[in-house]
C-alpha positions as CSV (number, residue, x, y, z in Angstrom):
1,X,3.8,-10.5,23.6
2,X,0.8,-9.5,21.5
3,X,0.6,-7.5,18.2
4,X,-2.4,-5.3,17.5
5,X,-3.2,-4.1,14.0
6,X,-5.7,-1.3,13.5
7,X,-6.9,-0.7,10.0
8,X,-8.9,2.6,9.8
9,X,-10.8,3.4,6.6
10,X,-13.3,6.0,5.5
11,X,-16.2,3.9,6.6
12,X,-15.0,1.3,9.1
13,X,-12.1,0.4,11.3
14,X,-10.9,-3.2,12.0
15,X,-8.9,-4.3,15.1
16,X,-7.0,-7.6,15.0
17,X,-5.0,-8.8,18.0
18,X,-2.4,-11.6,17.4
19,X,0.0,-13.5,19.6
20,X,3.6,-14.0,18.6
21,X,2.7,-17.2,16.7
22,X,0.2,-15.4,14.5
23,X,-2.9,-16.8,16.3
24,X,-5.9,-14.6,16.4
25,X,-6.7,-13.6,20.0
26,X,-9.4,-11.0,19.4
27,X,-10.9,-8.8,16.7
28,X,-13.6,-6.2,16.4
29,X,-15.0,-3.7,13.9
30,X,-16.1,-0.1,14.6
31,X,-16.9,3.0,12.5
32,X,-14.4,5.3,10.8
33,X,-11.5,7.0,12.7
34,X,-11.1,9.7,10.1
35,X,-10.7,12.9,12.1
36,X,-11.9,14.8,9.0
37,X,-15.3,13.3,9.4
38,X,-15.8,12.6,13.1
39,X,-13.3,15.0,14.8
40,X,-9.9,14.6,16.5
41,X,-11.4,14.5,20.1
42,X,-13.8,11.7,19.1
43,X,-11.1,9.7,17.4
44,X,-8.8,10.0,20.4
45,X,-11.5,8.7,22.8
46,X,-12.6,6.0,20.4
47,X,-9.1,4.6,20.0
48,X,-8.4,4.8,23.7
49,X,-11.6,2.9,24.6
50,X,-11.2,0.2,22.0
51,X,-7.5,-0.4,22.5
52,X,-8.0,-0.7,26.3
53,X,-10.9,-3.1,25.9
54,X,-9.2,-5.4,23.3
55,X,-5.9,-5.5,25.1
56,X,-7.5,-6.0,28.6
57,X,-4.3,-4.9,30.4
58,X,-1.9,-6.9,28.2
59,X,1.2,-5.5,26.5
60,X,1.3,-5.2,22.7
61,X,3.1,-3.6,19.8
62,X,0.5,-1.6,17.9
63,X,0.4,-0.6,14.3
64,X,-2.2,2.1,13.5
65,X,-3.1,2.5,9.8
66,X,-4.6,5.9,10.0
67,X,-6.8,7.7,7.4
68,X,-5.4,11.2,6.6
69,X,-1.9,10.4,8.1
70,X,0.9,12.2,6.3
71,X,-1.5,14.6,4.6
72,X,-1.4,17.5,7.0
73,X,1.6,18.4,9.1
74,X,-0.5,20.4,11.5
75,X,-3.0,17.6,12.1
76,X,-0.2,14.9,12.3
77,X,1.4,17.0,15.1
78,X,-2.0,17.4,16.8
79,X,-2.6,13.7,16.8
80,X,0.9,12.8,18.0
81,X,0.4,15.2,21.0
82,X,-2.6,13.0,22.0
83,X,-0.9,9.6,21.8
84,X,-0.2,9.4,25.5
85,X,-4.0,9.9,26.0
86,X,-4.7,6.9,23.8
87,X,-2.1,4.3,25.0
88,X,1.3,3.9,26.6
89,X,2.2,0.9,24.4
90,X,4.6,1.4,21.5
91,X,2.7,2.5,18.4
92,X,3.7,2.8,14.8
93,X,1.5,5.0,12.6
94,X,1.2,4.7,8.9
95,X,-1.3,5.9,6.3
96,X,-4.1,3.3,5.8
97,X,-3.0,2.8,2.2
98,X,0.2,1.2,3.6
99,X,-1.9,-1.4,5.4
100,X,-3.6,-2.3,2.1
101,X,-0.2,-2.8,0.5
102,X,1.1,-5.0,3.4
103,X,-2.0,-7.2,3.4
104,X,-2.5,-7.6,-0.4
105,X,1.2,-8.0,-1.3
106,X,2.5,-9.7,1.9
107,X,5.1,-6.8,2.2
108,X,6.6,-7.6,-1.2
109,X,7.6,-4.8,-3.6
110,X,4.8,-3.6,-5.8
111,X,1.6,-1.5,-5.7
112,X,-1.8,-1.9,-4.0
113,X,-4.9,0.0,-5.1
114,X,-7.5,0.7,-2.4
115,X,-10.9,1.5,-3.8
116,X,-13.5,1.6,-1.1
117,X,-15.2,4.7,0.3
118,X,-12.2,6.6,-1.1
119,X,-9.4,5.7,-3.6
120,X,-5.7,5.6,-3.2
121,X,-2.7,3.6,-4.5
122,X,0.5,3.0,-2.5
123,X,3.6,1.1,-3.4
124,X,7.2,0.3,-2.4
125,X,10.1,-0.8,-4.5
126,X,13.0,-3.2,-3.6
127,X,14.9,-0.3,-2.1
128,X,12.1,0.5,0.3
129,X,11.3,3.7,-1.5
130,X,7.5,4.4,-1.2
131,X,5.1,6.4,-3.3
132,X,1.3,7.1,-3.4
133,X,-1.2,8.7,-5.6
134,X,-4.9,9.7,-5.3
135,X,-6.8,10.1,-2.1
136,X,-6.2,13.8,-1.7
137,X,-9.6,14.8,-0.4
138,X,-13.1,13.6,-1.0
139,X,-14.1,17.1,-2.1
140,X,-11.8,17.1,-5.2
141,X,-10.2,13.7,-5.4
142,X,-11.0,10.0,-4.6
143,X,-11.7,9.4,-8.2
144,X,-13.1,6.0,-9.1
145,X,-14.1,5.2,-5.5
146,X,-17.5,4.2,-4.1
147,X,-18.1,7.8,-3.0
148,X,-17.2,9.1,-6.5
149,X,-19.6,6.5,-8.0
150,X,-22.3,7.3,-5.5
151,X,-22.2,10.9,-6.7
152,X,-22.1,9.8,-10.3
153,X,-25.2,7.6,-9.6
154,X,-27.1,10.6,-8.4
155,X,-26.0,12.5,-11.5
156,X,-27.1,9.6,-13.7
157,X,-30.5,9.5,-12.1
158,X,-31.1,13.2,-12.9
159,X,-29.9,12.6,-16.5
160,X,-32.2,9.6,-17.0
161,X,-35.1,11.4,-15.4
162,X,-34.6,14.4,-17.7
163,X,-34.0,12.3,-20.8
164,X,-30.5,13.7,-21.3
165,X,-29.3,10.0,-21.6
166,X,-31.2,6.8,-22.4
167,X,-33.5,5.8,-19.6
168,X,-32.3,2.7,-17.9
169,X,-32.9,0.5,-14.8
170,X,-31.3,3.0,-12.5
171,X,-34.3,5.3,-12.8
172,X,-36.8,2.7,-11.5
173,X,-34.3,1.4,-8.9
174,X,-33.9,4.9,-7.4
175,X,-37.7,5.5,-7.6
176,X,-38.4,2.3,-5.8
177,X,-35.6,2.6,-3.2
178,X,-36.5,6.2,-2.2
179,X,-40.3,5.7,-2.7
180,X,-40.3,8.7,-4.9
181,X,-43.7,10.2,-5.8
182,X,-42.0,12.8,-7.9
183,X,-38.4,12.5,-9.1
184,X,-37.6,16.0,-7.8
185,X,-38.3,14.6,-4.3
186,X,-34.7,13.2,-4.4
187,X,-33.4,16.8,-4.0
188,X,-34.8,17.0,-0.4
189,X,-33.6,13.5,0.3
190,X,-30.1,14.4,-0.9
191,X,-30.0,17.6,1.2
192,X,-31.2,15.8,4.4
193,X,-29.3,12.5,4.2
194,X,-26.5,12.5,1.6
195,X,-25.2,16.0,1.1
196,X,-22.8,16.0,4.1
197,X,-22.5,12.2,4.6
198,X,-19.6,10.6,2.7
199,X,-20.4,7.1,3.9
200,X,-24.0,7.1,2.9
201,X,-23.2,8.7,-0.5
202,X,-20.7,5.8,-1.1
203,X,-23.4,3.3,-0.3
204,X,-25.4,4.6,-3.4
205,X,-22.8,2.7,-5.4
206,X,-24.8,-0.4,-4.5
207,X,-27.8,0.9,-6.4
208,X,-25.6,1.7,-9.3
209,X,-24.4,-1.9,-9.3
210,X,-27.9,-3.2,-9.3
211,X,-28.6,-1.1,-12.4
212,X,-25.5,-2.4,-14.1
213,X,-26.4,-6.0,-13.3
214,X,-29.8,-5.4,-14.9
215,X,-28.2,-4.1,-18.1
216,X,-28.3,-0.3,-17.6
217,X,-25.8,0.8,-20.3
218,X,-25.0,4.1,-18.6
219,X,-24.4,2.5,-15.3
220,X,-22.0,0.1,-16.9
221,X,-20.2,3.0,-18.5
222,X,-19.7,4.6,-15.1
223,X,-17.8,1.5,-13.9
224,X,-15.7,1.8,-17.0
225,X,-15.0,5.5,-16.2
226,X,-14.1,4.5,-12.6
227,X,-11.7,1.9,-13.9
228,X,-10.0,4.5,-16.1
229,X,-9.5,6.8,-13.1
230,X,-8.2,4.0,-11.0
231,X,-5.7,3.0,-13.8
232,X,-4.4,6.6,-13.8
233,X,-3.8,6.4,-10.0
234,X,-1.9,3.1,-10.3
235,X,0.1,4.4,-13.3
236,X,1.3,7.4,-11.3
237,X,2.8,5.2,-8.6
238,X,4.2,2.8,-11.2
239,X,6.1,5.7,-12.8
240,X,7.2,7.3,-9.5
241,X,8.9,4.0,-8.4
242,X,10.3,3.3,-11.9
243,X,8.7,-0.2,-12.0
244,X,8.9,-2.5,-15.0
245,X,6.4,-4.9,-16.5
246,X,6.9,-7.7,-14.0
247,X,5.8,-5.6,-11.0
248,X,3.0,-7.0,-8.8
249,X,-0.1,-4.7,-8.7
250,X,-2.9,-5.8,-6.5
251,X,-6.2,-4.3,-5.1
252,X,-8.4,-4.2,-2.0
253,X,-11.6,-2.3,-0.9
254,X,-15.3,-2.6,-1.1
255,X,-15.7,-1.4,-4.7
256,X,-14.3,-4.8,-5.9
257,X,-17.5,-6.5,-4.7
258,X,-18.8,-5.2,-8.0
259,X,-16.7,-8.0,-9.6
260,X,-16.2,-7.9,-13.3
261,X,-18.0,-4.6,-13.8
262,X,-14.9,-2.9,-12.3
263,X,-12.2,-5.6,-12.7
264,X,-12.6,-6.3,-16.4
265,X,-12.2,-2.7,-17.6
266,X,-9.5,-2.1,-15.0
267,X,-7.5,-5.1,-16.2
268,X,-8.0,-4.0,-19.8
269,X,-6.8,-0.5,-19.2
270,X,-3.8,-1.6,-17.2
271,X,-2.8,-4.1,-19.9
272,X,-2.8,-1.3,-22.4
273,X,0.1,0.1,-20.4
274,X,1.9,-3.2,-19.8
275,X,0.7,-3.5,-16.2
276,X,-0.7,-6.8,-14.9
277,X,-3.3,-6.8,-12.0
278,X,-3.1,-9.7,-9.5
279,X,-5.5,-10.9,-6.9
280,X,-4.6,-9.9,-3.3
281,X,-2.8,-12.5,-1.2
282,X,-5.2,-12.1,1.6
283,X,-8.3,-13.0,-0.5
284,X,-9.7,-16.5,0.0
285,X,-9.9,-19.1,-2.7
286,X,-13.7,-18.9,-2.8
287,X,-13.4,-15.1,-3.3
288,X,-11.0,-15.5,-6.1
289,X,-13.1,-18.1,-7.9
290,X,-16.1,-15.7,-7.6
291,X,-14.1,-13.0,-9.4
292,X,-12.9,-15.5,-12.0
293,X,-16.4,-16.6,-12.8
294,X,-17.8,-13.1,-12.7
295,X,-20.0,-13.8,-9.7
296,X,-21.3,-10.9,-7.6
297,X,-19.7,-11.0,-4.1
């Protein structure tokens, strides 16, 4: 018997097929399966095609960590009506934040924060009670995420260009990256490339990180602002589950490639409220050492 885990995020989706001894049989990575961004029909076909290819006729129990799951009764029902078009194998569906918790905490009680394209925290206590916070919608939520920081990076460029804030490295990084002859050229680029593209907007966080690494004070402050938002998300779950100071709180997601720019202010903010942040169980020793030494991953 095989076990297939599917971890869908706002940007990418990972498939991992294991045997009953935990040995990896196959794995692959594709784009997002968020129906909000690519449509329900496309998601249905994408899952059907990839599940059939990776299982190659074998039986398996499937756990699908699905973006948007549990956030719309209408769309949950629409998706459930399509399950038989995707696979006839037994499938458990959870919100993708639950997969982050399971991997980072090894199914132990506690909280996991996901900060990638979007942001959300999910936790369970010893009684199996679950709670989440954040991740409502990218239009008015996902605070502290790469997408949120990507939008803030665009805002900061306009402020540095105007002189509303101190000019920093972000200004020249944007000018070079977009080959701007005039700073206002960024408006057309935004309208054509970024305005309706959540994934590409989230990638602008990498330019913000470059600026922070080169000492742009305003860029560094944006990571501190993101950490404050993420601490609020964690705190909400912490209170809902009535946790105490010895609760494990971990993290996962692409934003943490920013290393100490996000981790240091987040740890500091959480410690002010008696909460300790712990590295995820699934992170390698090398990865942990990089965080500890402040290296950029």
